[in-house]
Each structure stands twice: as structure tokens, then as C-alpha cells.
C-alpha positions as CSV (number, residue, x, y, z in Angstrom):
1,X,95.6,126.8,156.0
2,X,97.2,128.5,153.3
3,X,100.5,128.1,150.9
4,X,103.1,130.1,152.5
5,X,101.8,128.9,155.9
6,X,102.5,125.0,154.7
7,X,105.8,125.9,152.8
8,X,106.9,127.9,156.1
9,X,106.1,124.5,158.1
10,X,107.5,122.5,155.9
11,X,110.8,123.8,155.8
12,X,110.7,124.1,159.4
13,X,110.4,120.1,159.7
14,X,113.5,118.1,158.5
15,X,113.2,116.1,155.2
16,X,114.2,113.1,156.6
17,X,110.8,113.6,159.3
18,X,108.5,113.8,156.2
19,X,107.8,110.3,156.1
20,X,106.4,110.8,159.7
21,X,104.3,113.8,158.9
22,X,100.4,113.4,158.9
23,X,97.9,116.0,157.7
24,X,94.7,116.3,159.3
25,X,92.1,117.5,157.2
26,X,89.1,119.7,157.8
27,X,86.5,116.6,157.3
28,X,88.6,114.5,159.8
29,X,90.3,112.4,158.0
30,X,94.2,112.0,158.1
31,X,96.8,111.5,155.5
32,X,100.4,110.2,155.9
33,X,102.6,111.7,153.9
34,X,105.8,109.5,152.4
35,X,107.4,112.3,149.8
36,X,106.1,115.5,148.8
37,X,105.8,116.1,145.1
38,X,105.3,119.7,144.7
39,X,103.8,122.7,146.3
40,X,101.3,124.2,143.6
41,X,99.2,127.5,144.6
42,X,96.5,126.4,145.4
43,X,97.1,122.4,146.4
44,X,99.9,120.1,147.7
45,X,100.9,117.1,145.7
46,X,102.5,114.2,147.6
47,X,102.6,110.5,147.5
48,X,101.3,108.3,150.9
49,X,97.9,107.0,152.5
50,X,95.1,107.5,154.1
51,X,95.2,107.1,157.8
52,X,94.4,103.9,158.9
53,X,95.3,101.8,156.0
54,X,97.8,100.1,154.6
55,X,97.4,101.5,150.6
56,X,100.9,103.0,150.2
57,X,102.4,104.5,147.2
58,X,98.7,106.5,146.2
59,X,98.8,110.4,145.0
60,X,97.4,112.6,147.1
61,X,96.4,116.4,145.5
62,X,95.0,118.3,148.6
63,X,93.9,121.8,148.6
64,X,95.8,124.0,151.4
65,X,92.7,125.2,152.6
66,X,91.3,121.8,153.0
67,X,94.2,121.2,155.8
68,X,93.3,121.8,159.2
69,X,97.1,121.0,160.7
70,X,100.1,119.4,160.6
71,X,101.1,116.6,163.1
72,X,104.4,114.6,163.6
73,X,103.2,111.2,164.3
74,X,106.3,110.4,166.9
75,X,106.8,111.5,170.1
76,X,109.2,114.8,170.0
77,X,111.2,116.3,172.1
78,X,111.1,119.9,173.1
79,X,114.8,120.5,172.0
80,X,113.8,119.5,168.4
81,X,110.7,121.7,168.5
82,X,113.1,124.7,169.3
83,X,115.6,123.5,166.9
84,X,113.1,123.5,164.4
85,X,112.9,127.3,165.1
86,X,116.4,127.8,165.0
87,X,117.2,127.6,169.0
88,X,120.0,125.9,169.5
89,X,122.1,124.9,172.7
90,X,118.5,123.9,174.4
91,X,119.0,120.3,176.5
92,X,115.7,119.5,177.7
93,X,115.2,116.6,180.9
94,X,114.9,113.5,178.2
95,X,118.0,114.7,176.5
96,X,120.3,114.6,179.9
97,X,118.8,111.0,180.5
98,X,119.9,109.7,177.5
99,X,123.1,111.6,176.8
100,X,125.8,109.8,178.1
101,X,128.1,112.9,179.1
102,X,125.2,114.4,181.1
103,X,124.9,111.3,183.3
104,X,127.1,111.5,186.4
105,X,129.5,108.6,187.1
106,X,128.6,106.2,190.0
107,X,130.9,103.3,191.0
108,X,129.1,100.1,190.3
109,X,127.5,98.0,193.2
110,X,128.9,94.5,193.6
111,X,126.5,92.2,193.1
112,X,126.6,88.6,194.7
113,X,126.4,85.9,192.7
114,X,124.3,83.0,194.0
115,X,126.5,79.8,194.5
116,X,125.8,77.2,192.5
117,X,123.7,74.2,193.8
118,X,126.1,71.3,194.1
119,X,125.5,68.2,191.8
120,X,123.6,66.0,192.3
121,X,124.8,62.4,192.7
122,X,121.8,61.0,190.7
123,X,122.6,63.3,187.5
124,X,122.9,61.1,184.2
125,X,125.8,61.6,182.1
126,X,124.0,61.7,178.9
127,X,122.9,65.2,177.4
128,X,119.3,64.7,177.8
129,X,119.7,64.3,181.8
130,X,122.4,66.9,181.9
131,X,120.1,69.7,180.1
132,X,116.9,68.6,182.3
133,X,119.3,69.3,185.6
134,X,120.0,72.3,184.3
135,X,116.9,73.3,183.5
136,X,115.8,72.6,186.9
137,X,118.5,74.5,188.4
138,X,117.6,77.6,186.8
139,X,114.1,77.0,187.4
140,X,115.4,76.8,191.5
141,X,117.7,79.7,191.1
142,X,115.4,82.0,189.7
143,X,112.2,80.8,192.5
144,X,115.2,81.7,195.2
145,X,116.2,85.4,193.6
146,X,111.9,86.1,193.0
147,X,111.3,85.0,197.2
148,X,114.6,86.7,198.2
149,X,113.5,90.3,196.1
150,X,109.8,89.5,197.7
151,X,111.1,89.3,201.0
152,X,113.2,92.7,200.8
153,X,110.2,95.0,199.4
154,X,107.9,93.7,202.4
155,X,105.2,91.9,199.6
156,X,102.8,89.3,200.8
157,X,103.5,85.6,200.2
């Protein structure tokens, strides 16, 4: 990769994303960038770490011709990529799912609340027996809920 190509790419990538950028080198090594210090005429100077290590804050002087490709180490939406190249107003399917303005309003369906079991006449008044009974009631309610869901889905018993 040439210096001009690296400069152009790093101008397109927002500076806030630079710590998520990795350089894949010709020899197979991956270097994670923390902060870019300089773009020299034949090499790039940055602070970061080698991929697969936790040794942060190391200085790297990497010749441009050793860089095979540049990778952003996180999931990137198509809209973000298009924005890097100056295309505005693009909304991809993932953005529609997370943008509240694009989600149609649907009336919530009422959920029937299970009736709490009648208190057992043998429950004591001490905190330990009350806590034990509360846990048992929750377990019974959860089992009943799971059994009801399994029955609706046609699951085997």
C-alpha cells in the first residue's frame, strides 16, 4: 500500500474509530492501532499493540509497502461505510430496526398476569420461612409458565 492510499483511507475513517483499526501486514501479523502519531514519507508511526497480545502502548514504525490491508475491528453498517465516502441519507435495514422513528407503533397486547397462589396455612411468620415460600412460589410459577409455552408450541413432554 502506498502512503497516499493510507492517508486517503485514514482521512475517510473518523478519528474516533482509529482505535478500532487493525493493519494486516504482508507477513501475516496484525497490528492494532491505538493512536496515529505521524504519516512519514515511507512509513507510518503509531502507538498500539500486536494482535493477540495485551501489550498496549507499544510504538510501531511500519513501512507503507508492508501494509496488506486495513481493517476496522468491529461490525460496520453499510450506512457507516457510505457516510465515509460522502454518501448521506442512506439507511440500511439494520438502521431501520434500531431507529425508533422507523418502527411502526403497535398497540401492546395485554398479558394475563398469573394469579398468585393462595398462601399456605403452614407458612410461618419468621423471615426464613417466608423467603423459602417465596422461592418455592417463584419456581412453581416458572414451571407452570414453561409448561404453558411448551404446550402452545407443540413441544414434546
